[in-house]
N, C-alpha and C positions, 0 to 999 in steps of 0.2 A: 222740560219741552222739546221734542225731536224737530229740528230744522229741517225741512225735505228740501233736498237742492239737486239740481240736474247738473252732475259734472261732465255728462258727455251728452250732446245733442244728438238724438236718435236720428239719422238721415233715412228718408223715406225711399221707394222704390224709385221714385220720380229722379230721384238724385244718382240714379246708380250708373256707373261708368264700367265701360268695356274695354279691356286692354288685351296685349297679346299675352299669352301665357308664358309662365318663366321656365327656364332649361335646367334650372338647379334649385335646390333647396338649402336652407341654412343660410351661412354668411352674416353680413353686416344687417342685414333685412331682420334676421332671426334675433340678433342680439337686441335691436334697436326695439321690436316688438316686445320681447320680453320686458326689458326695463320700463318701456311705458306702461305696461299693464300692471307690473308689479308695484313701481313708484306711484303709479296714478291710484291704486286701488289702496296701497299700504301705506305709503311714504318711503323716502330714500333710505332712512336709518333702519326701521323694522323692516321693510323690505328686504333689504341687504342680509340682516342677521338671519332672516326666516330663509332664505333661498339659501344659506351657506350649511344649513342644517337639512337639507332637502337630499334624500337618499343618501346620508351618510349614515356610518355603523352605529352612531350614537344619536341620530336624529329620527327623522320621520318619514315614512313611504310616500312616496308620490301618490296624491290623490286621483293622479290620471291612469295611464296605462299600466300593464302588468309586464312590460318588458324587463328582465331580470338586470340587476346591478353586478357588476364586478365582485367576483367570490373574496378578492384579497384588497389589492391597492385600488383605492377609488380617488377620482380628481377631486379637488377643491370645488369644484363647479360640476356636479353629478347632476346635471339635469338638461331638459331641453326646452325650446320655446313655448311648447303646450303645457309642460310641466310648471313653467313660472305662470303662465295663464292660472292653471287649476288652483294654485297656490294664492295667487292676486284675488280669484272670486272668493276663495274661503277667508282669507285673512284681511279684507276689505274693511275700513274704517267705517262704512256706509252701515246704517242699523234701520232694520224693519220692525219696528217698536209699536207698542200700543198706540200711539199718536199717529204713526203711518197708515194702521187699519182703521183708526177712527175716520181720517181724511179722506181715505181711498175705500169705495164700495166694491164689493167682488164682483158685480155686474160692471163696473168701470174698467177694473183690472182685466177681465175677459177680453176686452178690446186691445189691449197691449199687445205688442210681439213678444215672442219669448225672450229676446234681447232686453227688453225694457222691464219684463218682469224680473229677470235674473240681476238686474242692477239695482234691485231695491235695496239689497244690503241683507246683513246676516238678521236672522229671526232671534228676537231677543228673550221671549217668553212664550208659555202655552198658551194658546189662542184657540178659541171656540167661535163657530158661526152656527147659531141656532136655527132650528126648522122654522121658515118663514122669513128671516133674516137677511139683510144684504152686508153685513157688515161682521167681520172678526172682532172679538172681544177677548180680554184676557180670562184666563182661568188658571187656579193654583193648581199644582201638580196632583195634591192628593183628590181633589175633585175630579180630575181629568182620568187618574187611575179608576177612582170608583166608578165613573160613568162608563168607560170602557168594559170594566170588570162586570158591572151589573147587566149590561147589555149581552156581554158573552155568556153568563150565566143563565139569561134568559130564552136564549135562543132552543128550539126544539131539539137541534142536533148541532154538535160541534162543525160538522159538515156545512152548515150555513156561514160560515166564515171563512175569509181567505186571507192568507199571510204572506205577502209579497216580500221579496229581498232584492236590493241591488248589490253590484259587486262592490260598492265600497265598504261594506260590513266587515269588520275584523273577524277572525277566527273566534276568539273569544265571544263576541256578541252573537254571532251565526250560531256557535254550539248551544248557548242558551236559548237563543230565540226558538231552534227546532226543538228543542227539549221541552220549552214551556209549551209549544203549539202541540207537539204529539202526548203529553201529560193531558191537556185539554181535551184531546181526542181525535184530531184529525191530520191527515198529510196534505192537507191543501196550502203547499208551500211552492208556488211558483215563483220563479227568480229570472233575472235578465239574461241567465243562459238560455232559456226556452227562446228567446228572440234573437239569441247570436251564435254560439257555438254548440248548441245541443246537438246539431248534426255531426261535428267532429266527435263528439263523445259518444254517441252511437256507433258510427262507423268504426273507431278505433277500437272500442270495445268489443266489438264483433271481430274485428280482423287481426288485432294484435293483443287483445287481452287488458287493455287500459286506455280509459277515455281521455288521456293525455299525451302531451308531445313527449318524445322520448331523448331529446337532446339536452345538452347544457350549453351555455353562452361559450365555454370553451371548445366546444365542437365546431363552432362558426369559425374559428382559427386555424383548424386543422382538416377542415373539409376540402375537396376539389371542386364541386359543383354546388351553389345554392340555387335553387328554382323557387321564384317569389310568385305565387298564383293567386289573383284575386285579393290584393292586398295593395293598402299604399301607405306604407311606414312613414313617407315623408310628413303626412298629416296625423296621422292615427297612431304612430309609435316612433316619433322622430328621434329617439335614443338609439333606436335600430340602424340608424344610417351610419353612426360612428362603428358599429360592429362590422357593418357591410363595408366601409372603407377599409377597416383593417385587414379585413378577409380579403379584399382586392390585393391589398399590399402582399399577402402571402400568398398569392398566385390563384385565387379561386375564381374560376369563372361563373358570371351570374346570369341567367336566363330570367327574364321577365314575361309573365304571360297576365295580360289585361287588355280590357277594351278600350282605354284611353291611356294616353302618355300621363305619367304623373312626374312631376318636377323632381321629387326627391329620389326616384329611380332611375332618371337621366343624368343628373349630376348633382355632388354635393360639396358645400364649403363649409369645413368644420369650423363652428364658431369658436373655438377655443384654439385654433391654429392659425396664427399670423398669416403664414404663406398661403393658406387655402382662402383667407380673406382677400389678398391682393392679387394672386395668380389665378389660373385656370381653375375651375372647381373639379374635383376627383369624379372620374366617370364612374359609374355605377353599374349600369345594365351593359354587357356583353352584346345580348341578343334579346331583341322584343318581339314577342309574338302577340300581333293584335286579334285576339280571339274575339268572336262576336259574344254578346252576352249569353251566358249559361250554355255555351256549346264547348265546355272544358272537357266534358266526357269525349266527345268527339275526337277532340287534338290529344287527349292521352291516349286513348285507343290506337290512334295513328302512330303515335310516337312508339308505344309497345309494340305495334306489330312491325314497324321497322326494325326495331332491336330483335324480335324474333327473327325477321327473315336474315338479319345480319349474322344473327348466330347460326343460323342454318348453313350460311355461306362459309362461316369461319368458325367452326364448333369449338368451343371452350373458351373464345376469345372476348363474347360479350355478356353473357349472361353468367350468374354465380350458381352453377348446377349442383354443388356440394351444400350450398345453402338451401336452394329449391329442395332438394332431396332429403336433407334432414330435419329442417325447420319448417317447412311448409304443407300444406295440404290443399287441393283442388286445383293444382296446376294444370292437370290434363283437360279437366270441364273449361278453364280458363281460356286454353289457347285455341280449344275445339271451338268455342264460341267467338273468339276474336277472327277465326279463319273463315267464319261468316259474312264479316265484313269487307267490303272492298275500299282499299286504301284511297284512291282517288276520291269516292265519296264522302269518306270521313274527313280528310282534309278540306273538301269544298265545304262541307257542312260547318266546319271549325270556322271559316273564313280566314284563315291564317295562309299566306304565301307558301305554295309547295316547297320551295328552295329552302324558307326558313324553318319549315317543319323537319325536313331532312338535316338541315344544319344543326338543330337543338338534338335530334336524335343521335348525330354523329358525335356531338359533344359528349351526351351521356353514355354511348356505347362504349368508351374508352375509360370510364372513371368509375370507380368502385366506392368513393366516399361524397354522396350526396345528401344534401338537407332539401327538404321541400317544406317550404312556408306557406301559411295561407291564412286568410280571415273572412271576412263576412261575403266577399266577393263569390266564395264557394258555397256559403253554408246556407244561404237565404234563397232558396229555389226548390222547386217541387222535387227533383232530383238530386238534392243537396247532398244526402248520405250517399248517393253513387259517386258524385264528385270525389269526396274523400277517399272513397273505396279504391277508387280508380288510382288514385296517387300512391294508394299503399301497394296496388298490384306493381306499380312502376318500381318501386322501392324492393319490393321483394325479388322481382325478376333481377335486381342488380346486388341483392344480398345486402342492399343499404339500411338495413335496421340492426340495432344491436352491437354497432362497432362503432370506434371514435371517428368523429367527424362525419356521421351520417346518422338519418333517422328523421322521424315527422316532427312537425313545428307548428302546430296551430297558435296563432300569436293572440292571446286574451286581450280583450279591450279594459276592462275595468280591473281595478288594481288587486281587488282579492276576488273575483268571480271564480275564479279557479279553487280558492281556500273554501269559500261559501259551501262550493258542493262537497269538498272534502269533509266539511264539518256536519253534512247531513242536510242541507238545505236541496231538498228535492222531493217532487211530489209523487216520485216512484222509488223510495228507498228499498234496499235490498233485505231479504230477510235475516241476512246475517247481521247487518248494522242494526235492525230491529230487536234481533236476540241479544246483543251487546248491551243496547239500551236498557231492555228488559233485565239483564243480569245486574249491571252496573246500579241502575236506580230503582230495582224492585216494583215496576208497573209494567203493565201489559200494553204496549204500543199499538195504534190502530194498524192495521195490516191492508186495509182498502187502500188502492192508490187513490190520490186526490187529483186535484185541478191542476194543470199546466196553465200558462197563460192564456191559450187559444181558448181552452174550457172555461177558464175563469172568465173571460169575455162573455162568453155564449151563457154562462151560469148566472151571471151578474144580469145581463140582458133579460133573461127568462123569468127573473124574479126570484130566483133560488137562493140568492145570497143576501143575506141581511148587514153584514159587517164587511169591510175592505179595509185591512191594516197593512202598511206598506212601511218596511224597514228600510227608507231611503229611497231614491230613484226618483222618477217623474214618469208614472205609471201611463199616463195620457197619451203624453207625447213621444212615448217609446213605443207604443203598442201601434198596430196596424189600425186601419178602418177607423179614424178619429171620430166621426161623428157617432158612430154605434158604440165605440169604446165610453165617449162622454154619458151616452144615454145611460150605458150599462151601470157606470158610477152613481149616476144621479138616481137609480133606482135602489141603492141601498139606504138603509136606515142611518148607518153610521159609517163614515169614512175616517180612517186617522193616517195621518202622514208623520213620520219621523224624519226630521229635516233639517239642514243648516241654513238655507236659502229659500226664497218663495219661488215656486214654478207652476205651471198651469194645471198641475193636479189639483193643487189647492183651492184651485177657482172654478173646477167642475167637480163637484162633491156630491155627497149623498145629502139626504135631510138633514142631519147633522153633521158637522165636520170637526175635527181637531186637528191641529198642527202641534207636534211635541218637539220642541227645538234641543238638538244635541250638540255634543262637542265634536269639532272638526278633527283631522288628522294633525293639524298644526299646532293643536292646544293642549296645555298639561291638563292630566285628569287626576286630580287629588282625591284619593279615597281614604279611609280611616288608616290604613298602613302607610300612607305616602302617595309619592307621585306614582302612577301606575304606566305600565307599557301594553301595546297589543301586538299582536302578531297577523302576518300575513303570507298568503303563498303567491308567488309569481309563476310566469308563464312556463318556466323550466322546474317546477316542484321545489324550489327552496322555501323553506319557511323560516321567516326572520322577524325581528322585532320593528316596532314602530312607536315612537315616543316624542310626541309634541313639547314646544318649549313656550310656546305664546300663552300670555294670560288669556282666559276664556272670553268670547265677544260679550258674555253676560252672566252675572252670578246665577241667573236661573237656568243655565244650560245643566243637562244631565248627560252622563256619557251613554252609548247604547246599551251596553251590558246593565246598567244601572235602571234604564227604563224598562227593559225586558223583565228583570227583579220586581218592579214595580207591578207589572202586568200580572206575573205570577201570584205575587202575594194577595192581590185584589181580586182575582178570578179562579185559582186553585183551590180545593178543599184542603184543610189543614194535613190530611191523610197522604198529600201529594208532595209534601215537604221533601226538599234534597238535602243530601247528606250535609250536615252543618247550617242549613238553613240559608236562604236566598241572600241574606244581609251580609254573612258571612263569606260567600263567593264574592260580592262586590267589594268587600272590606279590602280584599287582596287577590288581583286576578291570577296568581299563582294557583291558587285554589280551584279556580276555573281551568285552568291547564292541567292540573292534576286529575281532573275528570275526562278531560279530553284523551290524556294518555291512558286510562283505563279502558275507554271506549273504543278509541279508533286505534287500529294498527299503525306503526309506523312513527308514532309519537312517544316512543319509550325515553325516558330522560328528558322529556319535553322542558322543563324550567330551566335545566342546566345548558342544554344545546342552544335553545333559542337566544340565551344569553352571550354566545360567543359570536364574534365578528361575523358577520355574514350568513348566520342561522346554520341550517342543515337541510339536506335533500331528504325527501321521501323516497319509500323504495318505488322502483320502477321497473316491473319486468322487463319490458320492450326494451329498456336501455340497456338490459343485461341479456337480452337475447333470448329471454324466457317469457313465452306468450301464454297466458294464463286465460285462454280461450276455452271453448267448450270442447275443442279438438286436442288441447294442448300444444298447438302448432298455430303458427301465423296463417291465416286463411287468405287465399286467392278468391275472388267475388266475381260475378258476371254482374254486369252494372247497364243501366238503361240510359239510352241516348236522350237527350233533350228534344220534346216535340212541341214546338212553338209554330203552328200554322197561321202566319199572319197574312191578313189581307192586305191589299195595296194601300188602304189609307191606315193601317195600324203599325204600331211601333212596340217594341218591348223596352219597358222602362226600367233602370235600376236607380237606387237612390244611393247617394253617397254623403260623405261630409264636407263641410267647408274647412279651411285651415283656421279659420276663427271659431272652433267649435269642438267639442269633445261631448261625444253622446248626446245628449238633450240640451247640453249647456252651451249657449251661445255667447262665445266671449266678446265678440265684435261683429261688424257688418261686411268684413271684407274677405275674400278668398284669394289673397296676391299671387299664389302659385298656379290659379287658374284664369286669372285676370279679372276677376270680377270684385268690383269695389261698390260699397253702399248699397247692396242688394243681396236677397238671397231666394227671391221667388223667380228662380231661371230655370230654363230647360235647355239643356246642351243638345245640340242637332248637327246631323252631317249637313254639309252644304248642299249636296245634291239632293238630299230628301228635302230641304227648306225650299229648293227651287221648284221641285216637283209639286210641293204643297202650295206654292205662291206665298211663300212666308220671307219677309228679310230680318236681318238682326235688329232687334229692339220691338218687333211686333208683339203686342199682348196677346196671349193665348189662355184658352181653357185646357186643361188635361181632364180627360173622362175615361173611365174605365167601366166594363159591364159584364159582372159575372153572377150567375144563377137569378138573372132576370133582376138585380139590382143595378141601377146607374148611378157611379159615383164620380163626384167631380171636383177639381180644384181650379179656381180661377185666378187671373190676373198674373200669370207667369210669363216672363220675357224671353224670347228666343234668342239663344246665341249661338253662332256655328263653333262647330268643334271637332278634332280629329276623333272622331269616333264611327264604328261602322255602320251603314246604309240600315235603316230601318231600327237604330238603335237610339236610345236616348236616355240621359241622365238628369236627374234632379235632386235637390238636397232634401235631405231627412231631417226634421220632419214635416216639412212644408207639405211635402208631397204625400204623407201618410193616408190622407184622406181618401185616396184612390186605390189603396192596397186593401183588398179583401181579407178579413180575418181569419176565415175557414177555408183558406187555399195554404197548405202549407207542404212542408217536406214530408215525403213518406218516411215514416220511421222515427222522425224527431218533433214533428208538429211545428216547425219553426216557419213562421209566415215568409211570403215568396217576395219578399221587399227588394230583391234584386233581379225580379223578371215578372212584370207586371205588364199585360197586353194593355196599352192605352190608345187613345184617339188623342191628336191635337188640333184644335179648331181655332183659327182666328177671330178675337173678338171684336 
């Protein structure tokens, strides 16, 4: 009998406290928070053993972010606060079992906060909620696979099914998953990239020939300037802070471009350095440019214009003319278009002080080794692709791609989101990739492009989709337009979620819904040939192994590769069998990696190389100064300024994460770096805007948006004064997703505009 306990009393929003934001990240607070979460969820002994395996050569990869690990020497404590929280969530001793589901109805759990839902514990066995029922109940694996297979085989077209993927999925699972889906007959393979770095991939592929970053971790220690734009590493990629601290010690100048100040970019106290704990925090940012939300193109154009003017005054001293002449194309059109802009107008539009813009340009003018890092602060806007392309323009002017200590660095969020795309998780696969699948597996893959996330929401809402299958993730909470997405999911005949823990997508489901519980990163994966390992790819293109050491949370759990094999065996005709059979692939994951090696370039001698400490780098033309674009050179581009014509009572809203959060997983109810305790439904506003609107700290407000004659709103948000540009506001994700329209997205990538939504704020 399962005993349901409340180890943590969930604070209500009425208990929320607002304090002054912190001026540094890390330190004793990070250590205490890490230990509280791990020891509270896992226990002292097991928690310590598990943490000491995190990000080690013979351990498991962090389930959190994709920041790279050192290639050679690694600390005994090679993790950050949020990595520890991610481990605590997965390794928790709490269990979400059959007794739990008997006690709690789906309709009851829908009323819980995301935090409460997530604290329910590990799901221990397959569960089903049948049409008309309000309770999940157990189902055995064979019956679950049969139900899914029968439903998929009954569809009039494979395109009536959608197969979503989260960035947690390993290379081995992702490769088998896309193979099964394409053998089934569709390219409906949306993934979390659609909602985060899709804009980066589109822009980088067009301009430098590869949709990935071009730098290695070692480049950060050899660079002269690091520009961090639209990114908050202190919360989203905390291990990056130790990299930045080391770069600073090596003499690197760091320029930060962001609408709000972030503690981790002001100062950092390394939790493993005793002097950092007792002395002053290390200064991270040398120059902060407080840009208005989504006015990055205006700022970058202003900087590029100043650099061009300085080059004209002092020829041969600012730009890399040899690089521009030999390695790029489109330069003349670029400078001609830039000449049409007035410098003062660009600076005014950016919102940054003129003196600081010139100071930033002055730093860049005298340096050649420049790295630019960015995240969702740039990728989730209508002109998001333009944002990244203008970054590339800057780097091309300086010749800062394809050389040591210089290049592009889109910082990925989920730990294998980049690897999943490499494995073929993509709704728009290249002909080359499909031809390779055909050659290796002797079948004709579908050629028609499938649905991305935006298209999937529309297709489900229109009744075109009968089955929604999710390999990990929390689709409902991760997607924009929460109400519409929920309605869309409920229109499906069957929804299936492969998960480790309960989330909101399990509670807003199709007519029939299944939860298939899988092993986590921390756990042993024993198959016929013994304990298996999987592999992942980090933000710098390193493929390395990950092997858990904990006993699985339940004997019912299956690995993700084994779940895919089960689906394939019950769905596909016998004529679609893979070489050696699906069971043979699962018996030893080396067999999966052998097929990856045959199918995808760059994985030669996969099984041998991935077993070496630190793994191996995938080929990267841009890193070598070879640009595999349609022009065979790096391309300058002409990019569009943002166009937000706000009325006096309107604001531009961006969504952000709290420090007690990773993606849709809510670790706790605090954001100590921003001074928010026991609450999440807050809206950060400029004090002058508050005064103009007659609002005070603590007032309850409703946030509303109006797109395409549809009024969307989110109620019961608390006003918090903050250092943010006027007519700009910030809210937490996913609480404010309800006001984000699903069908307004970046040109070229269809990434929803989660960072630039026009809203009104009305006192309740």
